[in-house]
C-alpha positions as CSV (number, residue, x, y, z in Angstrom):
1,M,-6.5,-6.4,-1.9
2,E,-5.4,-6.8,-5.9
3,D,-5.2,-3.8,-7.9
4,K,-5.8,-3.4,-12.2
5,K,-2.2,-5.2,-13.2
6,G,-3.3,-8.5,-10.8
7,N,-0.3,-7.3,-8.1
8,I,-1.4,-8.2,-4.5
9,W,-1.5,-5.3,-2.3
10,L,-1.3,-6.1,1.5
11,S,-0.4,-3.7,4.3
12,D,2.1,-4.2,7.4
13,F,-0.5,-3.5,10.4
14,N,2.5,-2.7,12.6
15,G,5.4,-1.8,9.8
16,A,4.7,1.5,8.6
17,H,4.8,-0.3,4.8
18,M,2.8,-0.7,2.2
19,T,3.5,-4.1,0.3
20,R,2.9,-4.8,-3.7
21,F,3.0,-8.7,-4.2
22,D,3.8,-9.9,-8.5
23,P,2.5,-13.0,-9.1
24,R,3.8,-13.2,-12.3
25,T,7.5,-12.3,-10.8
26,K,6.8,-13.5,-7.7
27,Q,8.0,-10.4,-6.7
28,F,7.6,-8.4,-3.1
29,T,8.1,-4.7,-3.4
30,E,7.7,-3.0,-0.2
31,Y,6.9,1.0,0.2
32,P,7.7,2.7,3.8
33,L,5.1,4.8,4.7
34,P,6.0,8.5,5.4
35,A,5.4,7.9,10.0
36,V,8.0,5.3,10.9
37,D,4.8,4.4,13.4
38,G,2.2,4.2,11.3
39,M,-0.5,1.7,11.3
40,V,-2.4,1.4,8.3
41,R,-5.5,-0.5,8.5
42,F,-7.7,0.1,5.6
43,F,-6.7,0.7,2.3
44,G,-7.9,0.8,-1.6
45,V,-6.4,0.8,-5.0
46,D,-8.1,3.5,-7.4
47,P,-8.2,3.4,-11.4
48,R,-5.0,5.0,-11.9
49,G,-2.9,2.9,-9.5
50,R,-2.7,4.9,-6.5
51,V,-2.9,2.9,-2.8
52,W,-5.0,5.6,-0.8
53,Y,-4.9,4.8,3.0
54,V,-5.9,5.7,6.6
55,D,-3.2,5.8,9.1
56,F,-5.1,4.3,12.1
57,D,-3.2,5.7,15.0
58,T,-3.7,9.3,13.4
59,G,-6.5,9.1,11.8
60,R,-4.8,10.9,8.6
61,I,-5.5,9.8,4.7
62,G,-2.7,9.2,2.3
63,V,-1.7,8.1,-0.9
64,L,1.3,6.3,-2.0
65,D,2.0,6.2,-5.5
66,P,4.2,3.6,-6.7
67,G,5.3,5.4,-9.6
68,D,5.0,2.4,-12.6
69,V,1.4,3.8,-13.6
């Protein structure tokens, strides 16, 4: 999924991480999620740049604020 800045967001289905790829700098940034065994399957980026996700195992909704928006 692409955000407003052109970054590409990926979820690590079994690794409990969200990953942001900046195509301009070719840099990957990983963001660990609170649940070590979490599995993100569905996610979206809101207009403020926060990533909302659903933990597939627990059904809980979470939000990741990368802190640079």
